N, C-alpha and C positions, 0 to 999 in steps of 0.2 A: 538377422544378428549375429554377429559374430559369437561364438559361447565362452564366455570369461574363464571355464573351463582352460584354453589356449593362447589366453591374452596377459601376460603384467606387465604395461605398459607405464610411463611416468605420466604424470599428472594430469588430473583437472582439478580436482580441487578437495580438499580432505579440511573439516574444521578440527581445532586443537589437536595435529597431529604432524609430525614432519614425516611421518611413513607414506609413501602416496602408492597408491594401486588405482585402475580405471578399467573401465568398460571399452570395447572398442565400437569400428562402428555401425551406427544402426543399419536394420535393412534395409536394402537398395542400393546401397554404393555412396556416393560423394552427396553433401545436403542439395546441394543443386539441382541434383535427380529425383529427390524426394518431394512426396507431396506436403502441401503446407499442412502444419498443425493448426488444428478446429478446438474450439471452449470458451463458453463465456470469461468476461470477465470473474475473476474470484472462484473459479472451480477448478478444482483439486482429484484425480483421480487418485483415487487412495487403494495400493494393491495389495490385499492384508488377508492372512486366516480368519475365521469369521471366530473360530475361540480365541484368537489373537485379540481382537478387536473388540469382543465382547468383554473382555478382560481388563488386567492391570494395565498390559501396554496399549490397549483404546483407549482408556481415560486417560493417559499420559500424551496421546496423541491432540483428542481431542482437547486438552488443556490448552494446547498449541494453536491448532487451526481451527480449533469453533470456540475461542475464547471470544467474548462480548466485545466489539468495535468500543471502545471509549467515549463518553461524551456523547452518545445518541439517546434522542427523546426515548426510545425501545433499544430494549434488548435482541442483536443483531449480529450472528457470527462474524470472525472475521475472514470464513472464507466457506463456499460451500462442498462438504466433504461428499463426495461417490465413493463408496465403497465395493470396490472389488473383487471377487475371489480369482486367486493369479491362473487358476486353469478356465479363468473365463475371459481371459484377455484378447479379443478378438483382435483382427486386423485393422477394425475404425477404432477401438477403443484406443489403441497403440497411437493412434493419429491425435490425441488427444495434447494439448498444450501445456498441461502442467499433468505430471505422474509422479506420484510418490511410490516407492515399493518397500517394504518394512518386512521383516525375519531375523530369527534368529537361527541361529549354525544348530545349536541343539534340537531343535524343533523336527521331529519325525514326520510330523504328518505330511500327507503330501501334498498339501496346498503352499504349505513352505518348502518345503523340499522343490518344486518348481521354482521360485525365486530361488535357492540356495544352490540350485545348478549352475546358476548363472558367472557363480563366484569360482575363482582359481583356487587349486588347493593351496599356493605359496601369500594367496590372500586371506585366507581362512588361519592358515598360520602364524597371518601376522597378526590378525585380529585376537586368535587366542594367546599373542606372550602382550598384546596391548589393549586392557580393555578402556580405553581412551577412545579409539579408531570405533565411529560409528556409523560416517557420514559418506557417503557418494555421489559427484554430480556432474551428470553429460549433459550436452545439447546437441539437440536434432538427430538424436539415438534414432527415433524411428520417421521423424518429420523434420521441415525445416519449424522453424522459431519456435521450437519444443524445452521445456525443463523437463530432465530424469532424472529425481532422487531417487536414492538406495538408503533406508538407514537397517542399520544391523548390529546385533551384537552376537555376543558367545552365549549369552545366557538374556532372559527377559530382565533380569535386573539390572544388568550392564547396560542393556539398551537404555530401560525405564530412565538409570539415570542419567545416561549422557543425554537425552533427549527434555529432561527436565533442567539439566544444567544450563542448556542452548537454547532455552525457547522462543529467547527475544533473537538469536541468529536466523533461526529456522523460520519465525514468520517475515523478521526481516528481507529475508532472501525472496520473497513470496509476494511484499509487499510491493517492493523496490522494483521486481518483475511484473507484476501488473499495471503498476504507475508507468512502467515504459511503454506497454501494449496500451494501453490507454492515448499517452500522449502522441503516439503515431498516429493512432485514429484523430483526436482533439483535435490536436494543431498542424494538422495537412493543409490546411487553410486557415488564415488567422487575420486577425481584426487590423486595417493597419488606422484607423480610427481609434481606437481604442490605444495603440502604440503611441500617436502621434499627443493623445490626451495626457498619456501616461508619465511621457517627458517632461510636462511641466510641475510633475511632482518629483521628477529626477531620479522615474521608475522606467526600464523595458519591459511594459506589459505585452502578453503573449498571451492570447484569448483567442478560442475558436470565432471566427469568421458570423456565425449566426448570434453572438453576442453585440448587444446595440448599448449607447451612452443613455442613460439618464440624468443625469445630471453630471457635471466638469466644471472646477472651480480652478483656481491655483493648487489648492491643498487637499484638492477631493477630487475622486472619479467615484461614478457609481455605475456597473455595467449588469446587462440581467439578461439572460435566455428569455427570446420576448414573445416565444410560441408554446409555452407549458402546455402539456395532454395529461389526458387522462393515464398514460402509458411514458410519460416524462415529468419529470420532476420540474417544479418553479424555481430556480438557480440565478440569485444574485451575488456580484461582488463587488464590492467596495475598497477600496486604495486612503490613505490618507498620510500625510507628508507633515511635521513639525520638526522644530529644535528638540537637540538631545543636550541635555545640561549635566543628569547625575542620574546614575544609576537606582535610584529609587525611583526612576519610572518607569523601570523592569520588575517592579515589585509585581505581585500579582493584582494587588486591593487598586496600586495606581493604574495598572491597566485597564480593570474593569471601570474605574473611574475616567480614564480615554475614550474608552469606546462609548461607555452611554454619554460623554458629552459629543460625540461625530454623531452616533443617533438621534440625540435631541435638534442636533443644526439641519439632519440634513436624511435623515429616512421614516417615513411614516409607511403604516399598513393600509393608512387611507391618508392619501395629501389634503385633505379638506377636514382632517380630526389631526388637530398638531398635540393631541393627548395618544395617538397610536403611535410615538414613536416605538421603534426595538430596545429593549432592554435585554438582558442575560437571564437566565432563570439559574437562583442562586442554590437551592437545594433538589432538584430532580430532573435531570440532574445537576449535581454540583459540576463546574465549569473543572475541568482535567488540564494541569499546567505541565508542558518539559521543557527544560532547557536541553538545547544543542548549537551547533553553529550552520548555518546556511554560507556557502562558498569564502569560507572565513568568517564571517561576520556573527557579531552575537546575537542569537533567536530565542524566541520565545514561544512553542504553539500552544494556543487553548483550545479545548474541544468542549463543546457541551450546547445546552438548550438555549432557543432564544422565545421571545417572545414577545407580542405588544402590548405597550404600557396600561392599553385600558382591555384586554387578554382576549382580543377579537380574531388573533394570529396565531402562530408558533412553528418552531422547526427545531430544526439541527444546527451546529454552524462548526467552521472552522476557520483558526484565524492564526498570524505570525505576526508578532511583535519582531524587525529587526534593526540593528543598530548599526550606523555607518559613523563611528567614531571619528574616521580623516575627517568627514564631512560637517560633524553634529549633528547630525539628521538619524531622529528614529520613524519609521514606516510601520502602519498600520496597515496590515490588508486580511480582507476575512471575505471568505462566501459563506451563504445564509442559504438552506432549502427552507421551502414550505410543500410542503405533500403529504397532506394530510390522509390518516390511516396507510398510508404507504411506508414501503421499506426506504433509509436515506444511507443505505453503505455506499451503493456506488453514486449515488451523487457528492457523499462528500469524497469519495475517490475520485471524483470528478474536479473537485472545487481544489483538492492535494494537489492532482496535476499540474491546474491552472497555475496556482499561486508559487508549486515550487519554481517553475518556470520563469517566474519574475525575475526581473536583476536589479541589482544597485545600476544606475545607469554612470557611464565613465566616458570620457572621450573617447575611449575606445568602440563604442557600441552604442554610439548615438549615431540617428540617422545621418543617412551619407547624402 
């Protein structure tokens, strides 16, 4: 990699500032000649001095990257962090998909100096003049498909303040990136049957080809990954459409009532036992609601735990309610996981990836 002491080029991306500076090209020249990045979904290589990691800076970083995923039935961190001493960054480690370097410019320890040497004198001077500068992002620095982030500060107090103030932005950066990585894998082959069935609901449903239709009606579609294994979660997804008449329909209690109505009609842990319909766990964990927009449509995200009414099964779920005010329609779509005694994080990430690829059907995106 070209040394940053010799570079001061305009921009890649810095949060919270109009002052721009950047890394140079990665080792090996253009990205097309570099090897492909590798690493598990959700894994981040964190390059930091051990003393910093064990101190307040490490606490701030853990609060960002190891925060519990909301709504899961057991505690699981948002990302898997692999801490590496800067002096131990081998060529193999530099091929990782996600790398975060962390340093402060006042740190004289050799590990931090190893990172500080990558920054130009001008870059350090600009950081000294603006304590809000803390973030530098480069793509494909050492490998194709790679994300490298530098988190820096003049001192630990400034760095910690900026990390904590921008916690959501840092989490979102890697969440969006990992979802995009997963989408390439999952949706390389899509289910044509699910897409056709989804059109009855007014949705363009994009799911992997391995998902099969369990039940399909005019206003309801249930899909399932048919071959769960010990190393593969049992994932179901269902979609439902109804008329939208009032904003009260998107109040939390109304959404929970709608969900119970859907599952009482259609989804049972044991098809022979109508008392085994799915319900939402209200206490541990309590459902978590978040309002936002999906492609300019008002939406509500719900995360939490599910169980069968007869307590025979349970797991985690992720759902979205989307409003199409122009058509006067409300869409409920959910994915739920059954994977006893195993981690649910990546199954929920798969559900999130698939559900967010679903589109409200328009004349333009109908089947040709």
